[in-house]
Structures are given as C-alpha cells and as structure tokens.
C-alpha positions, -999 to +999 in steps of 0.1 A: +639-285+341+651-250+333+627-222+324+632-206+290+642-169+289+609-160+272+588-179+298+608-164+326+603-129+312+566-134+307+564-147+343+582-117+356+559-093+338+528-111+352+539-104+387+522-072+400+545-071+430+516-066+454+511-090+484+492-087+516+508-097+549+484-126+555+492-139+520+529-137+527+524-158+558+505-184+538+533-182+513+559-192+539+538-219+556+533-241+525+553-274+525+541-293+495+553-268+470+590-275+479+586-307+459+579-288+427+606-283+401+621-247+398+599-238+368+567-246+386+579-231+418+584-198+400+550-201+382+533-209+415+549-178+431+537-157+402+502-170+405+501-163+443+513-127+438+489-122+409+460-132+431+468-103+454+469-077+426+436-060+433+447-042+465+442-005+468+478+009+467+468+040+485+467+020+517+499+016+538+521-013+529+538-036+554+574-047+553+566-079+535+551-059+506+584-040+504+602-073+504+582-086+475+586-054+456+624-056+460+625-092+449+603-085+419+624-056+407+655-078+411+638-103+388+630-076+362+666-064+364+681-098+358+657-109+331+648-078+311+669-047+313+697-058+290+677-074+263+646-052+262+665-023+248+659-036+213+626-031+196+626-066+179+629-083+212+601-062+226+579-071+198+587-108+202+583-110+240+559-083+251+522-091+245+493-068+249+486-081+284+522-083+295+529-046+285+501-036+308+513-058+337+549-047+333+540-010+334+517-015+364+541-037+383+569-012+382+547+016+394+533-005+423+567-017+433+579+019+434+550+028+457+557-001+480+595+003+481+607+037+467+643+027+472+641+005+440+635+036+419+665+054+434+688+024+429+673+011+396+661+041+376+663+020+344+631+003+356+611+035+350+626+038+316+615+003+309+580+012+321+579+041+296+590+017+268+561-006+277+537+023+276+550+035+243+550+000+228+514-005+240+503+028+223+469+030+242+452+002+224+416-001+238+411-030+261+401-040+296+438-046+304+445-010+294+418+003+317+433-017+346+468-006+338+460+031+337+440+030+370+468+010+387+496+033+377+475+064+386+468+049+420+505+042+426+515+077+415+489+093+437+501+072+466+538+079+461+555+112+450+586+092+443+567+073+416+553+105+401+587+122+401+604+093+383+576+090+358+578+127+350+616+124+345+613+093+323+585+106+301+561+079+313+537+104+328+535+124+296+529+092+276+500+083+300+484+117+296+488+115+258+471+081+257+442+094+279+438+124+256+440+102+225+414+078+237+389+107+239+398+120+205+391+085+190+357+085+207+365+054+227+350+051+262+380+031+275+374+037+312+337+030+313+323+038+348+357+050+359+358+077+333+377+107+349+390+087+379+424+083+363+427+120+354+418+130+390+443+105+404+470+120+382+461+155+394+462+141+430+497+128+421+508+163+411+493+177+443+512+151+463+544+163+446+537+198+460+532+184+495+564+164+492+583+196+484+568+211+516+584+182+535+617+187+518+618+224+524+609+219+560+637+195+565+662+216+546+654+248+565+671+234+596+699+216+578+729+220+556+710+212+524+690+244+523+713+262+499+713+233+475+677+237+465+672+273+455+650+263+425+627+241+446+604+268+462+598+285+428+590+252+411+567+243+439+548+275+439+544+274+401+529+239+402+507+249+432+493+279+413+485+259+382+468+231+401+448+257+420+434+270+388+425+234+376+410+221+408+373+228+399+375+214+364+394+183+375+373+176+406+404+171+427+392+184+460+374+159+483+370+134+455+346+157+436+332+150+402+351+165+372+332+190+351+351+179+319+358+146+303+388+125+311+404+133+278+399+170+283+413+168+318+443+149+305+449+176+279+448+203+306+472+184+328+496+178+299+496+213+286+494+234+318+505+213+348+530+188+332+558+214+323+560+229+358+555+195+375+585+183+355+606+211+369+595+203+404+602+166+399+637+174+386+644+195+417+632+168+440+651+140+423+683+160+428+677+154+465+663+119+463+691+106+442+720+124+459+749+101+472+737+102+508+702+094+497+714+065+476+732+051+507+699+055+526+680+038+498+705+009+498+698+005+535+661+006+530+663-020+502+684-042+525+659-039+553+631-048+529+651-078+517+657-088+553+619-094+557+622-123+532+629-159+541+661-154+520+676-119+518+695-128+486+671-112+460+684-135+432+675-167+452+656-191+431+642-210+461+610-190+459+590-213+482+615-213+510+604-213+546+620-195+575+631-159+577+627-134+605+593-148+616+608-183+620+640-172+636+672-191+635+663-226+624+673-256+604+661-241+571+678-207+573+708-190+588+711-154+600+741-132+591+766-134+619+776-098+615+744-077+613+720-104+628+693-090+606+694-107+572+684-144+569+695-167+541+682-201+531+718-214+531+755-205+529+754-205+491+730-175+490+748-158+518+781-160+500+766-150+467+749-119+482+782-109+498+803-117+467+781-096+445+786-067+469+750-061+479+751-072+515+787-062+520+778-025+514+750-025+540+759-051+566+774-025+590+745-001+584+720-029+592+739-037+623+738+000+633+701+002+626+694-029+647+714-016+676+696+018+674+662+000+675+673-020+706+683+011+724+648+027+720 
C-alpha cells in the first residue's frame, strides 16, 4: 500500500525530529515492526519520534539525534519544498496543528544538526511560510510552538541567524506583540519566557561572533569580516540596555509583559541582530564551510542503520552499533557509512551525496584512529 502525498506530508510535519539515544536504541531493536507495510512503518516511526518531542533542546544532543534531524529534513525536502510554494496547496494541506509542528521541527532539527540549515536554507523559508500562514491564532499548539522555537534559537546561534535572515524571527516577535495587543494570555504561566529566550538567542549570537573573531584573528579569514566587529558591538550595546527589562541575566523575571518585551526586541534589537546574522552567515555558508557542513551531515547520516537519507526502510536494524552483519553493509571505501543493502548504497552514490563526502569520511576516520 502506497501512502498518499497528503498523508505523507502530514506525517512529515508531525515529526518533531527530536529523539533520545535510549529511544534510538529501542527503535533499532524492534523486530515485529518489520512485518508492517510501508505506510504503517512510516506512521510508527512518526509516532515514536513524536513521543520524544518534550525534550529540553538546550541540553547537548547525541549523534543519533543529529542522524534523526538529517533524515527528517530529507523527508521535508522530498515531500514539501516543491509543492508548498503555492498558497492553495498550503491551505489544503497545512492544518492549525501541522503548521505549529512544521515550524517547531525545522528549528529543532537545525539545533541538533546545524549542517542542514547550511545545505538546505529553503527549510527556514518554509518555516517562515508556516509561521505567516498560522498568523498567531491563539491555541495550546501555538504556545508549544513558540516555546519550542525559542528554545531551539537560544540553544543554537545558527538557528537564530537563519531565522533572522528568512524573516521568521521578525514574524515570531510580531505574533508575540500582537497577542498582547489582542488581550490574549496565550502563554499562560510561561508568559515572558519566550521573550527572554529570544533575547538569550540574540545574546548567543554575540558570543558566536566572539568565537568567529577569535578564530579569524589567527587565520586568513580575518580581512573578510570587517563588518563583523561593528555589528557585534552594536547588538551587544542594545542588549545591555534591555537586560533589566527583559530579565535576561541569570533567568531573572522580566519587568514588562511578553508583548512589550517582544516589541522592544523587534524595534531595538532586531535590526542590529539582522546585520550581525548576515555577517555570520557569510562565513557559515562560504564554500569551505559548505564542504564542512556536507561532511557533518554525512557523519550524522552514518549514525543511522542506513546512511541513505531517502531510505524507506524506517524500521531497519543494523548500523554502526551492530557492525557489519547480515542486515547491513558498510561502504568499502570510507568504512564509515552503513546501508541496509546495495540498492540504497548505489542510490546514495548515484545521487551524488555519498560520492562527494566518501573520501572526507575516510580521512576523518583515519584521523580519529591516529589519535
């Protein structure tokens, strides 16, 4: 039985892309689910990942989380990017809940595996479309979405920078601000938490610039980022003036409402944050960085039982934990990526994904062995 496009899209949007290592191990140990048809295998995988959605994304993620993020983003790429450009299709397929889950999933996947944002920037544009389409309608799902995205942004400067560039961050701030103007207490007991997390996300962007400048000071890229120090200092100065009102320091309590805090961030911090994000993205999306991102994505994929991200055998066993066995085969060149069979191995090579990184994976494996 083949899954309809609409069912597959809705399944993809339900996947939050968050999975704990112990859950991943359970996922690989199950035997009975191999007897399910492809549709129910996919739905079962969606349900398992959905059960892990309530994890605090500020905590470090393991390699299996990055693998799940990579696979989920590949699913979104394959099922949605081409057809979700048209408003009628969005209205037909995206529901109130799926908009929230879609926007949240892309943010969380970016926090778990920043390489997907570098290689697939259209995902962030899709996230912004979902936020705009949703238009801040009051609901419990909206509360959860705003909190989840804010947590992901606070945990990952890459998520923040891409959201600033796409307009998704400004849309979030506008929706927070609008909710207060409408007199709706949408966040309940968490009122103000989202605004503080977004302020933390901007602060993390300042720290990320520190790391970039420190690395550039001793390398050949120093002259490339003349605008970076000025943009960093401008955002740092703005945030310093907003710290007391927003309650950013030490998780303090904000002295203003979430809507007022969102307005302050949008009017005062957002413009300079956008300039800093643009400067950082010049580095993070440069050709050499894209090569590094491709390697990181390949390493994340190699943690799966099948490194072919378009593999439909979502309940496969094997992979690095099982080693070379009857149910999977390791690439004979890099000895890093595992596949559930020769069909997936050939498809991954034919589509150019593994072929571009096979030698790099082999080099990384050799370097690890020398340490």
